[in-house]
GUTOR-239478 format. One record per atom (N, C-alpha, C, O): residue number from 1; x, y, z. Coordinates in steps of 0.1 Angstrom, whole numbers, m for minus. Layout:
REM GUTOR-239478
ATOM pos     u     v     w
ATOM NUM     X     Y     Z
...
REM end
This chain:
REM GUTOR-239478
ATOM pos     u     v     w
ATOM   1    m2   100   204
ATOM   1    m8   106   192
ATOM   1    m9   121   195
ATOM   1   m13   125   205
ATOM   2    m6   128   184
ATOM   2    m8   143   185
ATOM   2   m17   146   173
ATOM   2   m16   141   162
ATOM   3   m27   155   176
ATOM   3   m37   159   166
ATOM   3   m35   174   164
ATOM   3   m36   182   174
ATOM   4   m34   178   152
ATOM   4   m32   192   148
ATOM   4   m44   196   139
ATOM   4   m46   190   129
ATOM   5   m51   207   143
ATOM   5   m62   212   135
ATOM   5   m56   220   123
ATOM   5   m46   227   125
ATOM   6   m62   219   112
ATOM   6   m57   227   100
ATOM   6   m68   238    99
ATOM   6   m77   239   106
ATOM   7   m66   246    89
ATOM   7   m75   257    86
ATOM   7   m88   252    79
ATOM   7   m97   260    76
ATOM   8   m88   239    76
ATOM   8  m100   233    69
ATOM   8  m106   224    80
ATOM   8  m104   225    92
ATOM   9  m115   216    75
ATOM   9  m122   207    84
ATOM   9  m115   193    86
ATOM   9  m121   184    90
ATOM  10  m102   193    83
ATOM  10   m95   180    85
ATOM  10   m84   183    96
ATOM  10   m80   194    99
ATOM  11   m79   172   101
ATOM  11   m68   173   111
ATOM  11   m56   165   106
ATOM  11   m58   156    97
ATOM  12   m45   168   111
ATOM  12   m33   160   109
ATOM  12   m30   153   121
ATOM  12   m28   158   132
ATOM  13   m30   139   121
ATOM  13   m28   131   132
ATOM  13   m14   124   130
ATOM  13   m11   119   120
ATOM  14    m6   126   141
ATOM  14     8   119   140
ATOM  14     8   109   152
ATOM  14     6   113   163
ATOM  15    10    97   148
ATOM  15    11    86   158
ATOM  15    26    81   158
ATOM  15    31    76   148
ATOM  16    32    83   169
ATOM  16    46    79   171
ATOM  16    47    66   180
ATOM  16    40    66   190
ATOM  17    54    56   175
ATOM  17    55    44   184
ATOM  17    68    37   182
ATOM  17    76    40   172
ATOM  18    71    28   191
ATOM  18    83    20   191
ATOM  18    78     6   193
ATOM  18    72     3   203
ATOM  19    80    m3   183
ATOM  19    76   m17   184
ATOM  19    86   m26   190
ATOM  19    98   m24   189
ATOM  20    82   m37   196
ATOM  20    91   m47   201
ATOM  20    99   m54   189
ATOM  20    94   m53   178
ATOM  21   110   m59   192
ATOM  21   118   m66   182
ATOM  21   111   m79   177
ATOM  21   102   m83   184
ATOM  22   116   m84   166
ATOM  22   110   m96   161
ATOM  22   110  m108   171
ATOM  22   101  m116   171
ATOM  23   120  m109   179
ATOM  23   122  m119   189
ATOM  23   113  m118   201
ATOM  23   113  m127   210
ATOM  24   106  m107   202
ATOM  24    97  m105   214
ATOM  24    86  m115   215
ATOM  24    82  m121   205
ATOM  25    80  m117   227
ATOM  25    69  m126   228
ATOM  25    57  m121   220
ATOM  25    55  m109   219
ATOM  26    49  m130   215
ATOM  26    38  m127   206
ATOM  26    27  m118   214
ATOM  26    22  m109   208
ATOM  27    25  m121   227
ATOM  27    15  m113   234
ATOM  27    19   m98   236
ATOM  27    11   m89   236
ATOM  28    32   m96   236
ATOM  28    37   m82   237
ATOM  28    34   m75   223
ATOM  28    30   m63   223
ATOM  29    37   m82   212
ATOM  29    34   m76   199
ATOM  29    19   m74   197
ATOM  29    15   m64   192
ATOM  30    11   m84   201
ATOM  30    m3   m82   200
ATOM  30    m8   m70   208
ATOM  30   m17   m63   203
ATOM  31    m3   m68   219
ATOM  31    m7   m56   227
ATOM  31    m3   m43   220
ATOM  31   m12   m34   220
ATOM  32     8   m42   214
ATOM  32    12   m30   207
ATOM  32     2   m28   195
ATOM  32    m3   m17   194
ATOM  33    m1   m38   188
ATOM  33   m10   m36   176
ATOM  33   m24   m34   181
ATOM  33   m32   m28   174
ATOM  34   m28   m39   192
ATOM  34   m41   m36   198
ATOM  34   m42   m21   201
ATOM  34   m52   m14   199
ATOM  35   m31   m16   208
ATOM  35   m31    m2   211
ATOM  35   m30     7   198
ATOM  35   m37    18   198
ATOM  36   m23     3   188
ATOM  36   m23    10   175
ATOM  36   m37    10   169
ATOM  36   m41    20   164
ATOM  37   m43    m1   170
ATOM  37   m57    m2   164
ATOM  37   m66     8   171
ATOM  37   m74    15   165
ATOM  38   m66     7   184
ATOM  38   m74    16   193
ATOM  38   m71    31   189
ATOM  38   m80    39   188
ATOM  39   m59    34   188
ATOM  39   m54    48   185
ATOM  39   m59    52   171
ATOM  39   m64    63   169
ATOM  40   m56    43   161
ATOM  40   m60    47   148
ATOM  40   m75    48   146
ATOM  40   m79    57   137
ATOM  41   m83    41   153
ATOM  41   m97    42   151
ATOM  41  m102    56   156
ATOM  41  m113    60   152
ATOM  42   m95    63   164
ATOM  42   m98    76   169
ATOM  42   m97    87   158
ATOM  42  m101    98   159
ATOM  43   m90    83   147
ATOM  43   m87    92   136
ATOM  43   m98    91   125
ATOM  43  m101    80   121
ATOM  44  m103   102   121
ATOM  44  m113   103   111
ATOM  44  m106    98    98
ATOM  44   m95   102    95
ATOM  45  m114    91    89
ATOM  45  m108    87    76
ATOM  45  m106    99    67
ATOM  45   m99    98    57
ATOM  46  m112   111    71
ATOM  46  m110   123    63
ATOM  46   m97   130    67
ATOM  46   m93   139    59
ATOM  47   m92   127    78
ATOM  47   m79   133    83
ATOM  47   m67   127    76
ATOM  47   m68   117    70
ATOM  48   m56   134    77
ATOM  48   m43   129    73
ATOM  48   m37   123    85
ATOM  48   m35   129    96
ATOM  49   m33   110    84
ATOM  49   m27   103    95
ATOM  49   m14    98    91
ATOM  49   m12    91    81
ATOM  50    m4   101   100
ATOM  50    10    96    98
ATOM  50    14    87   110
ATOM  50    13    92   121
ATOM  51    17    75   107
ATOM  51    22    66   117
ATOM  51    36    64   115
ATOM  51    41    60   104
ATOM  52    44    68   125
ATOM  52    59    68   124
ATOM  52    65    62   136
ATOM  52    59    62   147
ATOM  53    78    59   135
ATOM  53    86    54   146
ATOM  53    94    43   142
ATOM  53    96    40   130
ATOM  54    99    35   152
ATOM  54   107    23   149
ATOM  54    98    11   151
ATOM  54    95     7   163
ATOM  55    93     6   140
ATOM  55    84    m5   141
ATOM  55    91   m19   140
ATOM  55    85   m29   140
ATOM  56   104   m19   140
ATOM  56   112   m31   138
ATOM  56   107   m40   128
ATOM  56   106   m52   129
ATOM  57   103   m34   117
ATOM  57    96   m41   106
ATOM  57   104   m40    93
ATOM  57   109   m29    90
ATOM  58   106   m51    86
ATOM  58   112   m50    73
ATOM  58   101   m54    63
ATOM  58    95   m64    63
ATOM  59    99   m44    54
ATOM  59    89   m46    44
ATOM  59    93   m54    32
ATOM  59    85   m61    25
ATOM  60   106   m54    29
ATOM  60   111   m61    17
ATOM  60   107   m54     4
ATOM  60   101   m44     4
ATOM  61   111   m61    m7
ATOM  61   108   m55   m20
ATOM  61    97   m63   m27
ATOM  61    93   m58   m38
ATOM  62    93   m74   m22
ATOM  62    82   m81   m28
ATOM  62    69   m77   m22
ATOM  62    66   m80   m10
ATOM  63    61   m69   m29
ATOM  63    49   m64   m24
ATOM  63    36   m72   m28
ATOM  63    25   m66   m27
ATOM  64    38   m84   m32
ATOM  64    27   m92   m36
ATOM  64    17   m94   m25
ATOM  64    20   m98   m14
ATOM  65     4   m90   m28
ATOM  65    m6   m90   m19
ATOM  65    m8   m77   m11
ATOM  65   m17   m75    m4
ATOM  66     2   m69   m12
ATOM  66     3   m56    m5
ATOM  66     5   m44   m14
ATOM  66    10   m34   m10
ATOM  67     1   m46   m27
ATOM  67     3   m35   m37
ATOM  67    m4   m22   m33
ATOM  67     2   m11   m37
ATOM  68   m15   m22   m26
ATOM  68   m21   m10   m22
ATOM  68   m15    m3   m10
ATOM  68   m18     9    m7
ATOM  69    m6   m10    m3
ATOM  69     0    m6     9
ATOM  69    14    m2     8
ATOM  69    19     8    14
ATOM  70    21    m8    m1
ATOM  70    36    m6    m2
ATOM  70    41    m7   m16
ATOM  70    34   m13   m25
ATOM  71    52     0   m19
ATOM  71    59    m1   m32
ATOM  71    68   m13   m32
ATOM  71    68   m22   m24
ATOM  72    77   m13   m42
ATOM  72    86   m24   m44
ATOM  72   101   m19   m41
ATOM  72   110   m26   m45
ATOM  73   102    m9   m33
ATOM  73   115    m4   m30
ATOM  73   120    m6   m15
ATOM  73   128     2   m10
ATOM  74   114   m16    m9
ATOM  74   119   m20     4
ATOM  74   132   m27     4
ATOM  74   136   m30    m7
ATOM  75   138   m29    15
ATOM  75   151   m36    15
ATOM  75   150   m50    21
ATOM  75   143   m52    31
ATOM  76   156   m60    15
ATOM  76   156   m73    20
ATOM  76   143   m80    18
ATOM  76   136   m78     8
ATOM  77   140   m89    27
ATOM  77   127   m97    27
ATOM  77   119   m93    39
ATOM  77   124   m89    49
ATOM  78   106   m94    37
ATOM  78    96   m90    47
ATOM  78    98  m100    59
ATOM  78    99  m112    57
ATOM  79    98   m94    71
ATOM  79    99  m102    83
ATOM  79    85  m103    90
ATOM  79    76   m97    85
ATOM  80    84  m110   101
ATOM  80    71  m111   108
ATOM  80    66   m98   112
ATOM  80    54   m95   110
ATOM  81    74   m89   117
ATOM  81    69   m76   121
ATOM  81    65   m68   109
ATOM  81    56   m60   110
ATOM  82    72   m70    97
ATOM  82    68   m63    85
ATOM  82    54   m67    81
ATOM  82    46   m59    76
ATOM  83    51   m80    82
ATOM  83    38   m85    78
ATOM  83    27   m80    88
ATOM  83    16   m76    83
ATOM  84    30   m79   101
ATOM  84    20   m74   110
ATOM  84    17   m59   107
ATOM  84     6   m55   107
ATOM  85    28   m52   104
ATOM  85    27   m38   101
ATOM  85    19   m35    87
ATOM  85    10   m27    87
ATOM  86    23   m43    77
ATOM  86    16   m42    64
ATOM  86     1   m45    65
ATOM  86    m7   m38    59
ATOM  87    m2   m55    73
ATOM  87   m16   m58    76
ATOM  87   m24   m47    82
ATOM  87   m35   m44    79
ATOM  88   m17   m41    92
ATOM  88   m23   m30   100
ATOM  88   m26   m18    90
ATOM  88   m36   m12    90
ATOM  89   m16   m15    81
ATOM  89   m17    m4    72
ATOM  89   m28    m7    62
ATOM  89   m36     2    58
ATOM  90   m30   m20    58
ATOM  90   m40   m24    48
ATOM  90   m54   m21    55
ATOM  90   m63   m17    48
ATOM  91   m55   m24    68
ATOM  91   m68   m23    74
ATOM  91   m72    m8    76
ATOM  91   m84    m5    78
ATOM  92   m63     1    75
ATOM  92   m66    15    77
ATOM  92   m62    24    65
ATOM  92   m61    36    66
ATOM  93   m60    18    54
ATOM  93   m57    25    41
ATOM  93   m45    34    43
ATOM  93   m45    46    38
ATOM  94   m35    29    50
ATOM  94   m22    36    51
ATOM  94   m12    31    41
ATOM  94   m13    20    37
ATOM  95    m2    39    38
ATOM  95     8    35    28
ATOM  95    22    35    36
ATOM  95    24    45    43
ATOM  96    30    25    33
ATOM  96    43    25    39
ATOM  96    52    33    30
ATOM  96    57    28    19
ATOM  97    54    45    33
ATOM  97    61    55    25
ATOM  97    75    52    21
ATOM  97    80    55    10
ATOM  98    82    45    30
ATOM  98    96    42    27
ATOM  98    98    32    16
ATOM  98   110    29    12
ATOM  99    88    26    11
ATOM  99    89    16     1
ATOM  99    84    21   m13
ATOM  99    85    13   m23
ATOM 100    79    33   m14
ATOM 100    73    38   m26
ATOM 100    84    43   m36
ATOM 100    82    41   m48
ATOM 101    94    49   m31
ATOM 101   104    55   m40
ATOM 101   118    48   m38
ATOM 101   121    43   m27
ATOM 102   126    47   m49
ATOM 102   139    41   m47
ATOM 102   148    49   m38
ATOM 102   146    61   m36
ATOM 103   157    41   m31
ATOM 103   166    47   m22
ATOM 103   180    49   m29
ATOM 103   184    40   m37
ATOM 104   187    59   m25
ATOM 104   201    60   m30
ATOM 104   209    49   m24
ATOM 104   209    48   m12
ATOM 105   217    42   m31
ATOM 105   226    32   m26
ATOM 105   239    38   m21
ATOM 105   248    41   m29
ATOM 106   239    39    m8
ATOM 106   251    46    m1
ATOM 106   259    35     6
ATOM 106   253    28    15
ATOM 107   271    34     4
ATOM 107   280    24    11
ATOM 107   290    31    20
ATOM 107   298    25    26
REM end
């Protein structure tokens, strides 16, 4: 995590991570999300927090139950890692930015 002070009373927090693949053992995934939880709790709710990296998560286009967390412009169907990530975002009022706006269809 990197924390940058702004000229106001808020900070910009950037959390960079790399998640295990969908086929990884559950205890390895649980450890990652435990560490993410620990790191995210260090960020004030008044700050701007960006969580980024390769989370090996597919959010899909069906945002049922996750309307506050993601848009309807994900690709494919949500996988297990996508559900773990969406739940983490819901717990911390984060938005999955890559699902909010349509993507250009490039082949």
